[in-house]
C-alpha positions in Angstrom: 61.4 61.0 187.5 59.9 61.9 184.2 57.6 58.8 183.0 59.5 58.5 179.8 62.9 58.9 181.0 63.6 55.0 181.1 62.2 54.8 177.6 64.4 57.6 176.2 67.6 56.4 178.0 66.9 52.7 176.7 66.5 54.2 173.0 69.7 56.1 173.3 71.5 53.1 174.6 70.2 50.8 171.9 71.0 53.5 169.2 74.5 53.6 170.4 74.9 50.0 170.5 73.4 49.6 167.0 75.7 52.3 165.7 78.7 50.4 167.0 77.6 47.3 165.3 76.8 48.9 162.0 80.1 50.7 161.9 82.1 47.6 162.7 80.2 44.8 161.0 79.3 46.6 157.6 82.9 47.5 156.7 84.1 44.0 158.0 81.6 42.3 155.6 81.3 39.3 157.7 79.6 38.1 160.8 82.8 36.1 161.9 84.5 39.2 163.6 84.5 37.6 166.9 86.4 40.4 168.6 83.6 42.9 167.7 80.8 40.4 169.0 82.7 40.2 172.3 83.2 43.8 172.6 79.7 44.9 171.7 78.3 41.9 174.0 80.3 43.2 177.0 79.6 46.8 176.3 75.9 45.8 176.1 75.9 43.8 179.6 77.9 46.6 181.2 75.9 49.7 179.9 72.5 48.0 180.6 73.4 47.2 184.2 74.9 50.8 184.6 71.6 52.3 183.2 69.4 50.2 185.3 71.4 51.0 188.4 71.4 54.8 187.7 67.7 55.0 186.9 67.1 53.6 190.3 69.7 55.5 192.3 70.1 58.9 190.4 67.6 59.6 187.5 68.7 63.2 187.5 72.0 62.2 186.3 70.4 60.1 183.6 68.5 63.2 182.5 71.7 65.1 182.5 73.5 62.6 180.5 70.8 62.7 177.9 71.2 66.4 177.3 73.8 66.6 174.6 73.6 70.2 173.3 76.7 72.3 174.5 76.3 76.1 174.7 79.9 77.1 174.2 81.7 77.0 170.8 84.7 75.2 172.2 82.6 72.4 173.5 80.7 72.1 170.2 84.0 71.7 168.4 84.9 69.0 170.9 81.7 67.1 170.0 82.3 67.4 166.3 86.0 66.2 166.5 85.2 63.3 168.7 82.5 61.9 166.4 84.6 62.8 163.3 87.4 60.6 164.8 85.4 57.8 166.6 83.2 56.9 163.6 86.1 56.5 160.9 88.2 54.7 163.6 85.5 52.1 164.0 85.0 51.8 160.3 88.8 51.3 159.9 88.7 48.6 162.4 86.0 46.7 160.4 87.8 47.2 157.2 91.1 46.0 158.8 89.2 42.7 159.7 88.1 42.4 156.2 91.4 43.1 154.2 93.8 41.8 157.0 96.0 44.9 157.1 97.1 44.3 160.8 97.9 40.7 160.2 100.3 41.6 157.5 101.7 44.6 159.3 101.9 43.8 163.0 99.6 41.0 164.1 98.2 41.6 167.5 98.4 38.4 169.7 95.5 36.9 171.5 96.7 37.8 174.8 96.8 41.5 173.9 93.4 41.3 172.5 92.2 40.1 175.8 94.1 42.8 177.5 92.4 45.3 175.2 89.0 43.9 176.0 89.7 44.1 179.6 91.0 47.5 179.4 88.0 48.7 177.5 85.6 47.4 180.2 87.8 48.8 183.0 87.6 52.3 181.4 83.8 52.0 181.2 83.6 50.8 184.9 85.8 53.6 185.8 83.4 56.1 184.1 80.5 54.5 186.0 82.3 54.9 189.3 82.6 58.6 188.4 78.8 58.9 187.6 78.2 57.0 190.9 80.3 59.6 192.7 79.2 62.8 191.1 75.5 63.4 190.2 76.6 66.4 188.1 78.7 64.5 185.8 76.5 65.3 182.7 77.6 65.3 179.1 77.6 69.1 178.8 79.8 71.5 180.9 77.9 73.7 183.0 77.6 74.8 186.7 74.3 74.2 188.0 72.5 75.3 191.4 73.5 73.1 194.2 76.7 72.1 192.3 79.6 71.4 194.6 83.2 70.2 194.4 83.7 66.4 194.5 87.1 65.5 195.9 86.5 61.8 197.1 86.5 58.5 195.2 88.0 58.8 191.8 88.2 62.7 192.2 90.9 61.9 194.8 93.0 60.2 192.2 92.8 62.9 189.5 90.8 66.0 188.7 89.1 64.6 185.7 88.7 60.9 186.4 85.9 60.5 183.6 88.4 61.4 180.9 90.9 59.0 182.3 88.3 56.3 181.9 87.3 57.4 178.4 91.0 57.6 177.4 91.6 54.1 178.7 88.5 52.8 176.7 89.7 54.6 173.6 93.3 53.0 173.7 91.6 49.6 174.6 89.2 49.3 171.8 91.6 49.0 168.8 93.5 46.3 170.8 90.2 44.6 171.7 89.4 44.5 168.0 92.9 43.2 166.9 93.6 46.3 164.9 96.9 48.1 165.0 95.8 50.0 161.9 93.0 51.8 163.7 95.1 52.4 166.8 96.4 55.8 165.8 92.9 57.1 165.0 91.7 56.0 168.4 94.8 57.4 170.0 93.9 60.9 168.5 90.8 60.8 170.7 93.0 61.3 173.7 94.3 64.9 172.8 90.7 65.7 171.8 89.7 64.7 175.4 92.6 67.0 176.8 91.2 69.9 174.7 87.8 69.4 176.4 89.4 69.0 179.8 91.4 72.2 179.7 88.3 74.1 178.8 86.2 72.5 181.5 88.7 73.3 184.0 88.9 77.0 183.1 85.1 77.1 183.4 85.0 75.3 186.7 87.8 77.5 188.1 85.7 80.6 187.1 82.4 79.6 188.0 82.4 76.6 190.7 83.2 77.8 194.2 86.0 76.0 195.9 87.4 74.4 192.8 90.6 76.3 192.6 91.4 75.0 196.2 90.5 71.5 195.1 93.1 71.9 192.2 95.7 72.7 194.8 95.2 69.5 196.8 94.6 67.2 193.8 97.5 67.7 191.7 97.0 65.7 188.6 94.6 66.4 185.9 94.3 63.0 183.8 97.1 60.7 184.6 98.4 60.1 188.1 101.9 61.2 188.9 102.2 62.4 185.2 99.9 65.2 184.4 
């Protein structure tokens, strides 16, 4: 393990959490945004525990997760689109808290906020399950030496379980924050994930031995019994 890997991973995690905090609380103009405190607190606890576990059990995966530069134009476009949607969506949720748009349009009840918090954390846990199952689940799409098809665990449910977890998180966050106004922006992240999924599957069919056979036995790409 590179000696600076834990430091680099911790810095990346801290930067992500601070970005979330700033994108929510600065537009909110208040520290009384309890939904955001709960969301970021749960995220911090989960992500920190995930990182500690992966640094011990699979540092190579952590290194892969830190490599964020895509080689192909399609995936570079995905990265831009995802960022251009996620950042404004968080800002809108913060502004919604400040100006009370959702409270006037369609108030989200407490029980649904709790469901959103649970769904968001469930999505993150599902992503962690994927990473524990597949050491090649990096942030970039590439077929490496020794890369093999994984068909057990979450990959027995759908062919792209990481995107299923990410989609669940994307739909859970606006509910967790009590913002129906931000929900459409977060929902747009799902077709962006599908765009990446389609391109990734094309790459794996072309370059990863046995992947086409795996697709024949695991029928659903993203959502069980639907697609």
